[in-house]
Backbone as CSV, one residue per row, in Angstrom:
resi,resn,N_x,N_y,N_z,CA_x,CA_y,CA_z,C_x,C_y,C_z
1,MET,94.740,85.168,84.914,95.464,86.564,85.115,96.610,86.992,84.787
2,THR,97.256,87.275,84.457,98.608,88.204,85.298,98.490,89.296,85.964
3,THR,99.157,89.256,86.655,99.447,90.355,87.432,100.270,90.772,87.033
4,LYS,99.957,92.584,86.478,100.748,93.616,85.921,100.706,94.301,87.542
5,ARG,101.745,94.692,88.237,101.845,95.651,88.778,102.637,97.217,88.191
6,SER,101.878,97.699,87.676,102.627,99.182,87.223,100.939,99.810,87.285
7,LEU,101.795,101.276,87.072,100.349,102.448,87.188,99.746,102.844,86.407
8,ARG,100.327,101.911,85.109,99.252,101.949,83.652,98.346,100.575,83.770
9,ALA,98.507,99.583,84.769,97.672,98.668,84.499,96.362,99.322,86.036
10,LEU,96.906,99.889,86.384,96.161,100.196,87.855,94.982,101.352,86.823
11,TRP,95.381,102.452,86.559,94.615,103.294,85.650,93.450,103.018,85.386
12,THR,94.200,101.614,84.098,92.914,100.864,84.118,92.002,100.052,84.455
13,ILE,91.817,99.533,85.404,90.708,98.792,86.697,90.577,100.014,87.206
14,TYR,90.938,101.152,87.130,89.980,102.306,87.981,89.339,102.895,87.171
15,LYS,89.291,102.959,85.902,88.794,103.219,84.788,87.888,103.181,83.902
16,ARG,87.979,101.342,84.249,86.810,100.814,84.403,85.773,100.092,85.732
17,THR,86.411,100.690,86.283,85.630,100.763,87.981,84.659,102.276,87.730
18,SER,85.369,103.361,87.088,84.528,104.383,86.920,83.249,104.643,86.427
19,VAL,83.544,103.917,84.856,83.127,104.148,83.822,81.706,102.982,84.071
20,MET,81.840,102.214,84.795,80.629,100.782,84.990,79.822,101.603,86.757
21,ARG,80.388,102.062,87.020,79.433,103.180,88.054,78.890,104.304,87.982
22,GLY,79.415,104.786,86.537,78.798,105.797,85.999,79.950,107.010,86.568
23,PHE,80.825,106.707,87.195,81.359,107.998,87.764,81.974,109.151,86.837
24,ALA,82.775,108.409,85.589,83.182,109.307,84.579,82.246,109.116,83.491
25,SER,81.291,109.866,83.240,79.964,109.306,82.461,80.609,110.329,81.006
26,SER,81.474,111.223,80.908,82.081,112.080,79.763,83.015,111.850,79.712
27,LYS,83.614,112.690,78.579,85.274,112.271,77.993,86.054,113.416,79.202
28,ARG,85.401,114.465,79.337,85.762,115.775,80.875,86.000,114.978,81.846
29,GLU,84.979,114.207,81.903,85.080,113.935,83.517,86.541,112.836,83.403
30,LEU,86.241,111.681,82.236,87.123,110.993,82.338,88.931,111.536,82.243
31,ALA,88.857,112.526,81.709,89.937,113.216,82.212,90.210,114.154,83.416
32,LEU,89.704,114.094,84.030,89.469,114.615,85.572,89.715,113.663,86.258
33,SER,89.579,112.737,86.031,89.877,111.292,86.973,90.830,110.633,86.123
34,HIS,91.556,111.018,85.240,92.750,110.484,84.872,94.157,111.181,85.134
35,VAL,93.788,112.505,85.228,94.695,113.938,85.990,94.974,113.514,87.637
36,ALA,93.813,113.404,88.006,93.481,112.847,89.412,94.425,111.692,90.728
37,PHE,93.731,110.778,89.355,94.147,109.174,89.908,96.278,109.714,89.362
38,TYR,96.616,110.119,88.187,97.681,109.536,88.426,98.707,110.542,89.352
39,SER,98.128,112.035,90.050,98.624,112.509,90.568,98.848,112.291,92.105
40,GLY,97.337,111.632,92.747,97.683,110.281,93.808,98.422,109.665,93.597
41,ALA,98.739,109.028,92.604,99.656,107.512,92.714,101.395,108.610,92.945
42,ARG,101.714,109.662,92.185,102.404,110.509,92.504,102.655,110.692,93.487
43,GLY,101.861,111.318,94.683,101.997,111.999,96.376,102.075,110.327,97.044
44,VAL,101.716,108.842,96.865,101.900,108.032,97.367,103.064,107.696,97.126
45,LEU,103.687,107.690,96.153,105.339,107.010,95.992,106.333,108.191,96.350
46,LYS,106.231,109.406,96.348,107.060,110.434,96.681,106.754,110.309,98.828
47,VAL,105.781,110.122,98.998,105.442,109.101,100.503,106.387,108.206,101.018
48,LEU,106.082,107.342,100.278,106.570,105.831,100.090,108.377,106.192,100.151
49,ASP,108.778,106.742,99.251,110.104,107.394,99.019,110.692,107.851,100.081
50,TYR,110.290,109.163,100.655,110.207,109.940,102.131,110.268,108.877,103.237
51,MET,109.513,107.891,103.363,109.551,106.743,104.551,111.131,105.986,104.374
52,ILE,111.470,105.013,102.872,112.040,104.702,102.704,113.578,105.384,103.349
53,GLU,113.409,106.041,102.356,114.808,107.334,102.801,115.178,107.493,104.095
54,HIS,114.205,107.860,105.503,114.360,108.051,106.572,114.252,106.775,107.334
55,GLY,114.623,105.884,106.848,114.783,105.075,107.545,113.572,103.685,108.113
56,GLU,112.464,104.601,108.068,111.134,103.383,108.302,110.602,102.898,107.307
57,THR,111.933,101.799,106.632,111.134,100.595,105.810,110.126,99.999,106.219
58,ASP,110.433,99.366,107.560,109.214,98.388,107.807,107.422,98.893,107.294
59,ALA,107.490,100.116,107.806,105.997,100.705,107.909,105.479,100.801,106.531
60,ALA,107.192,101.324,105.341,106.741,101.100,103.878,106.005,99.988,103.629
61,VAL,107.045,98.910,103.965,106.142,97.953,103.394,104.965,97.270,103.626
62,ARG,104.784,97.962,104.908,103.272,97.715,105.409,102.092,97.730,104.905
63,THR,102.569,99.324,104.481,101.862,100.099,103.557,101.369,99.841,102.177
64,ILE,102.759,98.842,101.776,102.875,98.289,100.413,101.984,97.002,99.776
65,ARG,102.305,96.635,101.783,101.125,95.343,101.617,99.832,95.988,101.694
66,ARG,99.435,96.708,102.059,98.189,96.966,102.628,97.560,97.027,101.363
67,PHE,97.610,98.075,100.933,97.222,98.409,99.564,97.235,97.613,97.637
68,GLY,97.917,96.723,98.331,98.482,95.372,97.579,97.209,94.290,97.644
69,ARG,96.540,93.853,98.894,95.312,93.539,99.080,94.520,94.494,98.515
70,GLN,94.044,95.774,98.616,92.937,95.941,98.277,93.155,96.164,96.181
71,ILE,93.947,96.155,95.732,94.188,96.303,94.526,93.527,94.795,94.222
72,LYS,94.641,93.845,94.979,93.666,92.141,94.685,92.397,92.275,94.609
73,VAL,91.784,92.873,95.835,90.051,92.792,95.916,89.753,93.385,94.447
74,ILE,90.105,94.450,93.763,89.659,95.184,93.101,89.857,94.287,92.181
75,GLN,90.998,93.851,91.845,91.032,92.820,90.399,90.613,91.890,90.671
76,GLY,89.882,91.262,91.393,88.860,90.275,91.884,87.643,90.940,91.894
77,LEU,86.863,91.695,91.910,85.734,92.117,91.325,85.815,92.416,90.269
78,GLN,86.427,92.754,89.242,86.712,93.088,87.782,87.000,91.953,87.518
79,THR,87.541,90.562,87.404,87.820,89.713,86.638,86.227,88.657,86.669
80,ARG,85.454,88.795,88.461,84.417,88.097,88.253,83.334,89.185,87.461
81,LYS,83.233,90.503,87.840,82.318,90.723,86.460,82.498,90.783,84.526
82,ALA,83.633,90.563,84.816,84.326,89.727,83.208,83.304,88.462,82.825
83,HIS,83.404,87.644,83.825,82.676,86.403,83.348,80.760,86.487,83.186
């Protein structure tokens, strides 16, 4: 599996998980989830940008690594369910 690190790829994973678990059972709920996902992602990027701008690069890198591990776990769950 090729690892793509983009918001679009993360949204795809999030969407599949939401649909599989029944969180987005209608088009309206899926649309609301989409808006919430991207709003949250923009917020996270703004916080990381602020941290880096103010010289807190080590903390920003630790945060990115921590979330990266969580994303890999989610991707692993998706891969196992596909088989």
